C-alpha positions in Angstrom: -42.7 6.3 9.7 -39.3 4.7 9.4 -38.9 1.7 7.1 -35.5 0.0 7.3 -34.5 -2.4 4.5 -31.7 -4.8 5.2 -29.9 -5.5 2.0 -29.0 -3.4 -1.0 -29.1 -5.9 -3.7 -31.9 -6.7 -6.3 -34.6 -7.1 -3.7 -33.7 -4.2 -1.4 -33.2 -1.6 -4.0 -36.3 -2.6 -6.0 -38.6 -2.5 -3.0 -37.0 0.8 -1.8 -37.6 2.4 -5.2 -41.3 1.3 -5.2 -41.8 2.6 -1.6 -40.5 6.0 -2.6 -42.9 6.1 -5.5 -45.9 4.8 -3.5 -45.2 6.6 -0.2 -42.8 9.5 -0.7 -43.4 10.8 2.8 -42.0 7.6 4.5 -38.4 7.6 5.8 -36.6 4.7 4.0 -33.2 3.4 5.0 -31.1 0.7 3.3 -28.4 -1.0 5.3 -25.8 -2.8 3.2 -22.0 -2.9 3.4 -21.3 -3.4 -0.3 -19.7 -0.6 -2.4 -20.4 -2.5 -5.7 -23.6 -3.9 -7.2 -23.7 -6.8 -9.6 -26.2 -8.2 -12.1 -25.5 -11.8 -11.3 -27.9 -13.4 -13.9 -25.2 -12.7 -16.5 -22.4 -14.4 -14.6 -23.1 -17.6 -16.4 -22.3 -15.9 -19.6 -19.3 -14.2 -18.1 -17.9 -17.5 -17.0 -18.6 -18.9 -20.5 -16.7 -16.1 -22.2 -19.7 -14.6 -23.8 -20.1 -11.4 -21.8 -17.6 -9.1 -20.0 -17.6 -8.9 -16.3 -17.7 -5.1 -16.4 -21.1 -5.2 -18.0 -22.5 -6.7 -14.8 -21.0 -4.2 -12.3 -22.2 -0.8 -11.0 -21.4 1.5 -8.1 -23.9 0.8 -5.3 -24.2 4.5 -4.4 -25.4 5.3 -7.9 -28.3 2.9 -7.5 -29.7 4.0 -4.2 -33.0 5.6 -5.0 -33.4 9.4 -4.4 -34.6 10.2 -1.0 -33.4 6.8 0.5 -30.7 6.9 3.1 -27.9 4.4 2.8 -26.0 3.1 5.8 -23.0 1.3 4.5 -22.8 -1.1 7.4 -23.2 -4.7 8.4 -26.2 -6.0 10.4 -25.1 -8.2 13.3 -28.4 -9.1 15.0 -32.1 -8.5 15.2 -34.3 -7.6 18.3 -37.8 -7.7 16.8 -39.5 -7.5 20.1 -37.9 -4.1 20.5 -38.2 -3.1 16.8 -34.4 -2.8 16.7 -31.4 -4.2 15.0 -27.7 -3.9 15.8 -25.1 -2.9 13.2 -21.3 -3.1 13.2 -20.5 0.6 12.9 -23.8 2.5 13.6 -24.8 0.5 16.7 -28.6 0.1 17.4 -31.0 1.1 14.6 -34.7 1.4 15.4 -37.5 0.9 12.9 -41.3 1.0 12.5 -41.3 -1.5 9.6 -38.5 -3.9 8.7 -37.9 -5.5 5.3 -35.2 -8.2 5.3 -33.6 -8.9 1.9 -29.8 -9.6 2.3 -29.6 -12.5 -0.2 -27.7 -15.7 0.3 -24.3 -16.5 1.6 -21.9 -18.8 -0.2 -20.7 -21.7 2.0 -17.4 -22.5 0.3 -16.0 -23.9 3.5 -18.6 -26.7 3.5 -16.7 -28.4 0.6 -13.3 -29.6 1.8 -10.5 -28.3 -0.4 -12.7 -26.1 -2.6 -11.2 -22.7 -1.7 -7.7 -24.1 -2.3 -8.8 -25.5 -5.6 -10.4 -22.3 -6.7 -7.3 -20.4 -5.8 -4.7 -22.8 -7.1 -6.1 -25.3 -9.6 -6.4 -23.9 -13.1 -9.1 -26.5 -13.9 -11.6 -25.5 -11.2 -13.9 -22.5 -10.9 -17.3 -21.2 -9.9 -19.6 -18.6 -11.6 -21.2 -17.9 -8.2 -18.3 -15.9 -6.8 -17.1 -12.6 -8.4 -13.5 -13.5 -7.5 -13.5 -16.6 -9.7 -16.2 -16.1 -12.4 -13.7 -14.6 -14.9 -11.6 -17.7 -14.5 -14.2 -19.8 -16.3 -13.4 -19.0 -19.9 -9.7 -19.8 -19.4 -10.6 -23.2 -17.9 -13.0 -24.1 -20.7 -10.6 -23.0 -23.5 -7.6 -24.8 -21.8 -9.4 -28.2 -21.8 -8.3 -30.7 -24.5 -9.8 -33.9 -23.2 -11.1 -35.8 -20.2 -14.1 -35.6 -17.8 -15.8 -32.2 -17.4 -18.0 -32.1 -14.3 -20.6 -29.5 -13.3 -22.0 -29.8 -9.8 -25.2 -28.8 -8.0 -25.4 -28.7 -4.2 -27.9 -30.1 -1.8 -29.0 -26.6 -0.7 -31.2 -23.8 -1.9 -29.3 -21.7 -4.5 -29.5 -18.6 -6.4 -31.1 -19.5 -9.8 -31.5 -23.3 -9.6 -30.8 -23.6 -13.4 -27.5 -21.9 -13.3 -25.3 -25.0 -12.6 -26.4 -26.5 -15.8 -26.5 -23.3 -17.9 -22.7 -23.1 -17.8 -22.5 -26.8 -18.7 -24.5 -26.2 -21.9 -22.4 -23.2 -22.7 -19.1 -25.1 -22.1 -20.4 -28.1 -24.1 -20.9 -25.9 -27.2 -17.4 -24.6 -26.8 -16.1 -28.1 -26.8 -17.9 -28.8 -30.0 -16.7 -25.6 -31.6 -13.1 -26.4 -30.6 -13.4 -29.9 -32.1 -12.8 -31.7 -28.8 -16.3 -32.8 -28.0 -15.7 -36.5 -28.7 -12.8 -36.4 -26.2 -14.7 -34.8 -23.4 -17.1 -36.6 -21.1 -19.7 -34.0 -19.8 -21.4 -34.8 -16.5 -24.0 -32.8 -14.5 -24.4 -33.9 -10.9 -27.7 -33.1 -9.1 -28.8 -33.8 -5.5 -32.2 -35.1 -6.6 -33.4 -37.5 -9.2 -34.1 -35.2 -12.1 -32.3 -32.6 -14.3 -35.1 -30.0 -13.5 -38.1 -29.9 -11.2 -40.9 -28.8 -13.5 -41.9 -31.7 -15.8 -42.4 -29.6 -19.0 -38.9 -28.2 -18.9 -37.4 -31.4 -17.5 -38.6 -33.4 -20.5 -37.0 -30.8 -22.9 -33.7 -30.9 -21.0 -33.7 -34.7 -20.8 -34.0 -34.7 -24.6 -31.2 -32.3 -25.0 -29.0 -34.3 -22.7 -29.6 -37.4 -24.7 -29.0 -35.7 -28.0 -25.7 -34.1 -26.8 -24.5 -37.1 -24.8 -24.5 -35.4 -21.5 -24.5 -37.7 -18.4 -26.7 -37.0 -15.4 -25.5 -38.3 -12.1 -28.3 -38.1 -9.5 -28.5 -37.9 -5.7 -24.9 -36.6 -5.5 -23.7 -33.7 -3.2 -20.1 -32.5 -3.5 -18.2 -32.7 -0.2 -14.5 -32.4 -1.2 -12.3 -31.4 -4.0 -8.9 -33.2 -4.0 -6.9 -31.3 -6.6 -3.7 -33.3 -6.0 -5.5 -36.5 -7.3 -7.9 -34.6 -9.6 -10.9 -36.0 -7.7 -14.3 -34.5 -7.0 -15.7 -36.4 -4.0 -19.4 -36.7 -3.5 -21.9 -38.1 -1.0 -24.7 -40.2 -2.3 -27.8 -38.6 -0.6 -29.8 -41.8 -0.9 -27.2 -44.4 0.4 -24.7 -42.3 2.2 -21.8 -43.8 0.2 -18.8 -41.8 -1.0 -18.5 -41.5 -4.8 -15.3 -40.3 -6.4 -15.1 -38.8 -9.9 -12.0 -37.8 -11.7 -12.0 -34.4 -13.4 -10.1 -32.5 -16.0 -12.5 -29.5 -15.7 -14.7 -28.8 -12.6 -17.4 -26.2 -12.2 -18.6 -26.1 -8.6 -21.9 -24.5 -7.5 -21.2 -24.1 -3.8 -23.7 -24.7 -1.0 -25.6 -21.5 -0.1 -27.2 -20.5 3.2 -29.2 -17.7 4.7 -26.7 -15.2 6.2 -25.7 -16.1 9.8 -27.3 -13.1 11.3 -30.6 -14.3 10.0 -30.1 -18.0 10.8 -29.3 -17.2 14.4 -32.1 -14.6 14.8 -35.7 -14.8 16.0 -36.8 -14.1 12.4 -35.6 -17.5 11.1 -37.5 -20.6 10.5 -36.1 -24.0 11.5 -37.7 -26.0 8.7 -36.0 -28.9 7.0 -37.6 -30.0 3.7 -39.2 -33.4 3.5 -36.6 -36.0 2.6 -36.2 -37.4 -0.9 -38.0 -40.7 -1.4 -35.9 -43.6 -0.2 -33.3 -41.3 1.3 -31.3 -43.2 4.0 -32.1 -42.4 7.7 -28.5 -41.3 8.2 -28.8 -38.7 5.5 -32.1 -37.4 6.8 -30.7 -37.1 10.4 -27.6 -35.3 9.1 -29.7 -32.8 7.2 -31.9 -32.2 10.3 -28.8 -31.7 12.5 -27.1 -29.2 10.2 -30.4 -27.4 9.5 -29.6 -27.8 5.8 -32.7 -26.1 4.5 -33.7 -24.0 7.5 -32.6 -20.6 8.7 -34.5 -18.4 6.3 -36.9 -15.5 7.2 -40.1 -17.2 8.1 -42.9 -15.5 6.1 -46.3 -16.2 4.8 -45.6 -17.3 1.3 -48.4 -15.2 -0.2 -48.4 -11.9 1.8 -44.6 -12.0 2.4 -45.2 -10.8 6.0 -43.4 -12.5 8.9 -45.5 -15.2 10.6 -44.8 -13.9 14.1 -43.8 -10.2 13.8 -46.4 -8.2 11.9 -44.1 -5.3 11.1 -41.4 -7.5 9.5 -41.4 -8.5 5.9 -39.1 -10.3 3.6 -38.5 -11.0 -0.1 -35.8 -12.3 -2.4 -33.3 -15.1 -1.6 -33.3 -14.7 2.2 -37.0 -15.6 2.7 -38.5 -19.1 2.9 -41.0 -18.7 0.1 -41.0 -22.2 -1.6 -40.0 -21.1 -5.1 -36.8 -20.7 -7.0 -34.7 -17.9 -5.9 -34.4 -15.5 -8.9 -34.5 -11.9 -9.8 -37.7 -12.7 -11.7 -39.3 -13.7 -8.4 -38.3 -10.4 -6.8 -39.9 -8.6 -9.7 -43.3 -10.1 -8.7 -42.7 -10.1 -5.0 -41.8 -6.4 -4.6 -45.2 -4.9 -5.5 -47.0 -7.4 -3.4 -44.9 -6.6 -0.4 -45.1 -2.9 -0.9 -48.9 -2.9 -1.2 -49.4 -5.1 1.8 -47.0 -3.1 3.9 -48.7 0.2 3.1 -52.1 -1.4 3.7 -51.0 -2.5 7.1 -49.9 1.0 8.0 -53.6 2.1 7.3 -54.8 -0.7 9.7 -55.9 -2.9 6.9 -55.1 -6.6 6.4 -52.7 -7.5 3.6 -54.8 -8.4 0.5 -52.2 -8.8 -2.3 -50.9 -12.3 -2.9 -47.7 -13.6 -4.4 -48.3 -16.8 -6.4 -44.8 -18.0 -6.4 -44.0 -16.8 -9.9 -40.3 -17.2 -10.9 -38.5 -17.5 -14.2 -35.3 -19.3 -15.2 -34.0 -18.6 -18.7 -32.2 -21.9 -19.2 -29.3 -21.1 -21.4 -28.7 -24.3 -23.4 -26.2 -23.0 -26.0 -24.4 -19.8 -27.0 -27.6 -18.4 -28.6 -30.4 -20.7 -27.4 -32.6 -20.4 -24.3 -35.4 -22.5 -22.8 -37.6 -19.9 -21.0 -38.9 -21.6 -17.9 -41.6 -19.7 -16.0 -43.5 -21.3 -13.2 -45.0 -20.7 -9.8 -45.8 -22.5 -6.6 -46.2 -26.2 -7.0 -44.4 -26.1 -10.4 -47.4 -24.6 -12.1 -46.3 -23.4 -15.5 -46.9 -19.7 -15.9 -45.6 -18.8 -19.4 -45.7 -15.2 -20.8 -45.6 -15.8 -24.6 -48.1 -17.7 -26.9 -45.7 -20.4 -28.0 -44.0 -23.4 -26.5 -41.2 -21.9 -24.2 -39.7 -25.3 -23.6 -38.3 -25.2 -27.1 -34.8 -23.6 -27.3 -35.1 -20.3 -29.2 -32.9 -17.4 -30.2 -35.7 -15.0 -29.3 -35.5 -16.2 -25.6 -31.7 -15.8 -25.8 -32.1 -12.2 -27.0 -34.5 -11.6 -24.1 -32.0 -13.1 -21.6 -28.9 -11.5 -23.0 -30.1 -8.0 -24.1 -33.5 -7.1 -22.8 -33.6 -8.4 -19.2 -30.4 -6.5 -18.2 -32.0 -3.2 -19.4 -35.2 -4.0 -17.6 -33.2 -4.6 -14.5 -31.1 -1.5 -14.5 -33.7 0.9 -15.8 -37.0 -0.7 -14.7 -36.8 -2.7 -11.6 -34.1 -0.7 -9.7 -35.9 2.5 -10.6 -39.2 1.2 -9.1 -41.1 1.1 -12.3 -41.8 -2.7 -12.3 
């Protein structure tokens, strides 16, 4: 029995390790081109100058579970009717069972002028790209006054709370450096709220009011004009162009399913329902560009592909309607493994993923709102206290405990 896993990130290694523990006789192969592995949940703190980049980095080879074969290669295309995929260097690879977990791709090119600004403008950075994340603390410390803008794109993203986490970290630096009264802090969002789950939204709205943070709604960044210090947005309700001057700009770029998934038979073609009162022109644009489609089309509970019964997916590349986080993978992996192994015995999948995800919302240098929720925004908290209240204990969990759980628990197949 040959099980091929596309992707050697959080999802791929976690599920490979669990498969080795549950079914040691199975042949498991991971296909991933990367030589380095990163714990990206800490990159917000790296960009904010609170954690070193080196702490987030490991050698990929050292993390491949014992007994798992690693093909350091790129997947180019899928042929699910033939139970095959095509790679760049190893040609055709056949499988009995396929798990697709390559994560998301950053679409920097969708924002005009962004790459140039990231490379050449000392006021612009992103925590989402390892090439630029270490630039963040320099940008924050160099600011003396003016508008500080933090953007959120109109696309699915890794950790939906991350665009505002760095805003809260930077805002505390502005206060500590004695320049807060000279800095206008703005968070732009593509929808109408600061966060989607009401319990945590209310807590964040309160913080924004207390700390004089402006929320600009229904905006999607389309261009960075460094020469004129302008961040240029599209209003997603009206279609109008909105220009905002910046002295500091953190950009969360649009993110897409990798092209080899988007163009494959495994992909969905869904486009989420439009925002209320969104203009027909914006709705049409989103449909044409497939703004929210192209992810692996799975049953959201069993994680099995809707058409191909021997194809499975988890993590950021699948279309489960929940926030894309490592916490989601932690709950998805045992469900997928149990259902895949059951199917090999001729049984129907019986384990069900409830959409659980977690977003430790960093709202200061030592404060975290610990958001935990599932499908439909159902609150699913772990601890017997109000997790919407900023706490040091939640910060300690985020900063110190979760990385250890990741490296020595999840990636070893223990959880």
